[in-house]
C-alpha positions in Angstrom: 62.2 5.4 -33.1 59.8 6.5 -35.9 56.2 5.5 -35.4 53.5 5.2 -38.0 50.3 7.1 -38.3 46.8 5.7 -38.2 44.9 6.9 -41.3 41.4 8.0 -40.4 38.5 9.0 -42.6 35.8 11.7 -41.9 32.9 12.6 -44.1 33.8 16.0 -45.8 30.7 18.1 -45.7 30.0 21.1 -47.8 29.0 23.1 -44.7 32.5 23.2 -43.4 35.2 20.8 -44.8 37.6 21.9 -42.1 35.5 20.6 -39.3 37.6 17.3 -39.3 40.6 19.4 -37.9 39.0 19.6 -34.5 38.5 15.8 -34.5 42.1 15.2 -35.5 43.4 17.4 -32.7 41.1 15.7 -30.3 42.5 12.2 -31.3 46.0 13.6 -31.0 45.4 15.0 -27.6 44.6 11.4 -26.5 48.0 10.3 -27.7 47.2 9.0 -31.1 49.2 9.8 -34.3 46.6 10.3 -37.0 46.5 11.3 -40.7 43.6 12.4 -42.9 43.7 12.5 -46.7 40.8 14.4 -48.3 39.5 16.6 -51.1 37.4 19.6 -50.5 34.5 20.9 -52.6 35.3 24.0 -54.8 35.9 26.7 -52.3 38.5 29.0 -50.8 40.1 28.9 -47.4 41.6 31.9 -45.5 43.2 32.2 -42.1 41.2 34.0 -39.3 43.5 36.9 -39.6 41.6 37.8 -42.7 38.8 39.2 -40.4 40.8 42.4 -40.4 39.4 43.2 -43.9 36.0 45.0 -43.4 34.8 43.6 -46.8 35.4 40.0 -45.7 31.8 39.0 -44.8 30.1 40.6 -47.8 32.7 39.0 -50.1 32.2 35.6 -48.5 28.5 35.9 -49.1 29.0 36.9 -52.7 31.3 34.1 -53.3 29.0 31.5 -51.6 26.2 32.7 -53.9 28.6 32.0 -56.9 29.1 28.5 -55.6 32.5 29.0 -54.1 32.2 29.3 -50.3 35.1 30.7 -48.3 36.0 29.0 -45.1 38.1 30.3 -42.1 40.9 27.9 -40.9 42.8 27.8 -37.6 46.3 27.9 -39.0 48.0 31.0 -40.2 49.4 31.9 -43.7 47.3 33.2 -46.5 44.5 32.3 -49.0 44.4 28.7 -50.3 42.2 27.5 -53.2 40.4 24.1 -52.7 38.4 21.8 -55.0 38.8 18.9 -57.4 42.3 18.0 -58.1 43.7 19.3 -54.9 44.6 16.9 -52.2 44.9 17.8 -48.6 47.2 16.0 -46.1 46.5 16.6 -42.4 48.7 15.1 -39.7 47.9 15.3 -36.0 50.1 14.2 -33.1 51.5 15.2 -29.7 54.8 16.8 -29.2 56.6 18.1 -26.0 58.3 21.4 -26.5 57.6 24.9 -27.8 56.6 26.2 -31.3 60.0 28.0 -31.5 61.8 24.8 -30.8 59.9 22.3 -32.9 57.9 24.1 -35.7 60.8 23.7 -38.3 61.0 20.0 -37.6 57.2 19.7 -38.0 57.5 21.4 -41.4 60.5 19.4 -42.5 58.8 16.1 -41.6 55.7 17.0 -43.6 57.7 18.1 -46.6 59.8 15.0 -46.5 56.7 12.8 -46.5 55.4 14.7 -49.5 58.8 14.4 -51.2 58.9 10.6 -50.7 55.3 10.2 -52.1 56.0 12.4 -55.2 59.3 10.6 -55.7 57.4 7.3 -56.1 55.8 9.0 -59.1 59.2 10.1 -60.5 59.1 13.8 -59.4 62.0 15.4 -57.5 61.0 18.3 -55.2 62.5 20.5 -52.5 61.2 23.2 -50.2 61.6 26.9 -50.6 59.7 30.2 -50.9 58.1 30.8 -54.3 57.4 34.5 -54.7 54.2 35.3 -56.5 52.5 32.0 -55.4 49.4 31.9 -53.2 50.1 31.5 -49.4 53.8 31.7 -50.0 56.2 30.4 -47.3 59.6 29.0 -46.5 58.3 25.5 -46.5 56.4 25.4 -49.8 57.2 22.2 -51.7 58.6 23.3 -55.1 59.4 21.6 -58.4 61.8 22.8 -61.0 65.4 24.1 -61.2 66.6 27.4 -59.9 66.6 30.2 -60.5 64.1 30.7 -63.3 61.7 27.8 -63.3 60.9 26.9 -59.6 57.2 26.6 -59.0 55.1 25.7 -56.0 53.4 22.3 -56.1 52.3 22.2 -52.5 51.8 24.6 -49.6 52.1 23.8 -45.8 50.7 25.1 -42.5 50.6 24.1 -38.9 48.5 24.8 -35.8 49.4 24.1 -32.2 47.0 23.5 -29.3 48.5 23.5 -25.7 47.6 20.4 -23.7 49.5 21.0 -20.6 52.0 23.5 -19.3 55.5 22.6 -18.2 55.7 21.3 -14.6 58.2 20.3 -12.1 58.3 16.9 -13.7 58.8 18.1 -17.2 60.7 21.1 -18.6 58.6 21.5 -21.7 54.9 22.0 -22.4 52.9 19.3 -24.2 51.0 20.2 -27.5 48.8 18.7 -30.0 50.1 19.7 -33.5 48.2 19.8 -36.7 50.5 19.8 -39.7 48.6 20.4 -43.0 49.6 20.3 -46.7 47.8 21.3 -49.8 49.0 19.4 -52.9 48.0 20.5 -56.4 47.5 17.3 -58.3 45.4 17.8 -61.4 43.8 21.2 -60.7 44.3 24.0 -63.2 46.7 26.8 -61.9 45.0 29.3 -64.1 41.6 28.6 -62.7 42.7 28.4 -59.1 44.7 31.6 -59.2 41.7 33.5 -60.9 39.4 32.5 -58.1 42.0 33.5 -55.5 42.8 36.9 -57.1 39.0 37.6 -57.5 38.5 37.2 -53.8 41.6 39.2 -52.8 40.3 42.0 -55.1 36.9 41.8 -53.5 38.2 42.3 -49.9 40.6 45.0 -51.1 43.8 43.2 -49.8 46.0 44.3 -52.7 47.4 40.7 -52.9 47.8 39.3 -56.4 49.0 35.8 -57.3 50.7 34.5 -60.5 49.5 31.3 -62.2 53.0 30.7 -63.5 54.5 30.4 -60.1 52.6 27.2 -59.3 52.3 23.9 -61.0 50.3 20.7 -60.6 51.6 17.2 -60.3 50.0 16.5 -63.7 51.9 19.4 -65.4 55.1 18.5 -63.7 55.0 14.9 -64.9 54.3 16.1 -68.4 57.0 18.7 -68.2 59.4 15.9 -67.1 58.6 13.8 -70.3 56.3 11.4 -68.6 53.2 12.2 -70.6 49.8 13.6 -69.7 48.3 11.4 -67.0 44.5 11.3 -66.8 43.3 13.3 -63.8 41.2 10.5 -62.2 44.0 8.0 -62.5 46.6 10.6 -61.2 44.4 11.5 -58.3 44.2 7.8 -57.2 47.9 7.3 -57.7 48.9 10.2 -55.6 46.5 9.2 -52.9 48.0 5.7 -52.9 51.5 7.0 -52.6 50.7 9.3 -49.8 48.9 6.6 -47.9 51.9 4.2 -48.3 54.4 6.9 -47.0 52.2 8.0 -44.2 51.5 4.5 -43.0 55.2 3.6 -43.1 56.7 6.4 -41.1 56.0 9.3 -38.7 57.9 11.8 -36.5 59.9 10.4 -33.5 57.7 10.0 -30.4 
């Protein structure tokens, strides 16, 4: 039977806006199903795998001096821009099973939640890869019709922490899962891609992202003939829709 999430709030500090991830996992380890909706200050976030670039530390220092700190996250994937007009959705809960068995179900549940919330605003979305977008993956949430006008509107990632191994009493290990989505609400794709590309160039990764492969909720609503919604109003409406969908449903326990 589906179970609802408790929506929890943490102060998002400029020192490390990702610190709440550890608190969410700790709550999940105790058996709670929790959700956190938040916006980060203007910044970039990269996975710890970026430590393989020898220029990472000097590039992070330079970007911090420019007012755009670069944070390291636990989950995999690629670089993700953060800042005003970008809403983060973090879900944490326990599952019994392996990553191989359940990771797709975790992604599908998160995408379906985002789909329902955006559907309340009149947008139809689906999940797929979007080549040329930042942090591309099979479970991007995309808007537009194939094959020529599909654009990424949200990205997803997940992180698993083992709580106990399989025992004689159980055939599967117990994990706390953090499922995370980054939703472009009113942020400017041109600006966020410029930041992302500048950092990738600074570390010598050879990665380059295309602004035309991503779209904000604001732009999609306008393209769908619903007019240009004011950013502040739209941010509140998206948050309200996400809260309603998260509070109403959750993964099977």
